[in-house]
N, C-alpha and C positions, 0 to 999 in steps of 0.2 A: 316557301318553307316556313313552318311555324317554329317559333323559338320561345321557350319558357325558361326564364333566368331569374335567379335570386341574387341580389347584391347584398353582401354582408360586410360589416366593418364598424369600427367604433364611431360614435357621433363625431362629426367634423372631419371624417376621412375623405369626404368628397363624393359620397354616394349620390346625393341629389343632382349635382352637376353632371356626373357621369351617366346617371339614369336618363337625364334629358337628352344627352348626346347619343347614347346607345339606342334609345327609343326611336330617334330619327334614323339612325344608321340601319337599324334592324326592322323598322316599320312595325313596331309593336308599342302598345301603350305602356308608359312608365306609371306604376301604381305605387304611390308613397303613402304609407299610413301617417307619417308626420304631416304631410300636406292636408290629408283628410281631417286629422285632428285639429290642425290650426284653422282650417276653414270652418269647422264646427264651433271652435272657441270664438272666432271672430263673429260668426253669425249668432252667438249666444244660444245655440240649441241646447236641449237638455243633455245630449251626449257631450257637447262642447263644454258645458259647465262641469260635468263629471270628469272629463278628460283633463281639463285645466288644473283641477286640484292635484291630480297625479303628476302632470307635466311640470307644474311649478315646484313640486317637491323632488323632481328628478326621478320619479318612479315610472314604471310602465303602466299603461292603461290595462285594466284587467282583460284576460284572455277572452272571456265570453263576449265582451263588447267588440274587441278587435277582430275576433274570428267572424262574427256576424257581418261586420263591415267589409272584410276582405272577401268572404263568400259572395256577398251581394255584388261587389265590384267585379270579381272574376266571372260572374254569370252574365255580365253585360256583353252586348254584341261585339264591341271592339276588342275584347280580350279573347275571343274564341280562337283567333289565329295565333295567339301567343301573347306574352306579357313580360314585363320586367318588374319584379317586386323589390321595393326599396323600403327596408324597415320591418319586414315580415318574412319569415317567422323570426321570433326573438327568443323563444323558449322551446324545450323539447316537446311540450304539450302542443305548441303551435305547429311544430314540424309534423306531428301526428295528425293534427287537424287539416293541415294543407295536403298531406298525403291522401286523406280521405276525400277532400274536395276534388283533387285531381283524378283520383281513381273513379269517383262517381261520374266524372265527365269524360272518362276514357283517355285522359292525358297523363303525361309525366313530365318531370323537370328535365331540361337539357343540360343546364350548367348552374353551378353556384360559384359566384365570383366573390372572393374576399379581398377587399381593399385593406392593405396594411398601412399603418402610419405610426410614427413616434408620438407618445403620449403628450409630451410638452408642446410639440408642433400642433397637435389637435387642440389642446387647451388654448393656445394662442389664436388659432383660426376661429374657434367658437367665441372667444371674447371679442375679437374684431367684428364678427358677424353680429353679435348681440348689440354692440354699440351702433353699428350701421342700421340694423333693422329694429332696434328697440324691443327686442324679444325678452319678455319677463322670465322665460324659462332658462336663460343662459347667464348665470352668475358663475364666478370661478368655483365656489363651493359646490353648486349644483352640477356644474360640468364635471368636476372630479368625481363626484358621487355617481353620475351617469356612467362614467368610464369604469368605475369599480363594478357597478351593476352589470355593465356590458361584459366585463371580463368574467364575472361569476356566472351569469346566466346565459349569455348569448354565444360566447366564444366556444363552449363545448359543442355547439351545433356544427362547427366546422369539422369536428371529429366525425360526427354522424355522416355528413356529406362526403368527407374524404373516404370513409369506409365504403360508400356507395359508388366511388369513382367519379363523383360530380364536381369536386372542389378544385378551383383554380385560384391560386393566390397571386395577387398583382400588387406591386408597390403603388400606393396611392399618393405618393409625394412626387412633386415635379411639375412640369408644364402640363396644362390640361389636355392639350392635343396628344402629347406623348403618353399620358395615362390612358386616354381613349384608345390609342393605337395598341398599347400593351394588352388591354382587355380584349379588343377584337382579335388580336393574334392568339391570345390564350384560349378563346372559344372557337377558333378556326374560321373566322370571318375576315 
């Protein structure tokens, strides 16, 4: 059975951790725009250099760059039977772009899972991650700015997907296994 899922939630809500676990449980690739951006930054590609300027400022990478990257990734063989998107779409324009990509391939989304989390808890998680991983994009000011940008630009997407009957909200705080179990129950697996 094919499964096409989007994970939405503020930075630091645990999307990456849950995406990896759900990818294994559902046997679909987890596609993270953040990982793609960081790989390009590390490899110092032209895209990586451009993306780093936006990421360091806590801004989103422009849609045209992100859309092209996602379209290419979704066209790869391992994503034909389903996928889990983490970090995309983030804007209404990206929702429309993804709708077009899926329509062109004859597919549709099955679920949109929003991980919810307390803002101060998220800031603490991201500061801890920054010190462990030495990530230049995670300072407290940048984190709080990213959370503001998320609330302004991305959270309205939950309304779009709720109107389509696709949205499932899941508490992103607690033990990792318990969160995974909550998500799988919410999507009927």
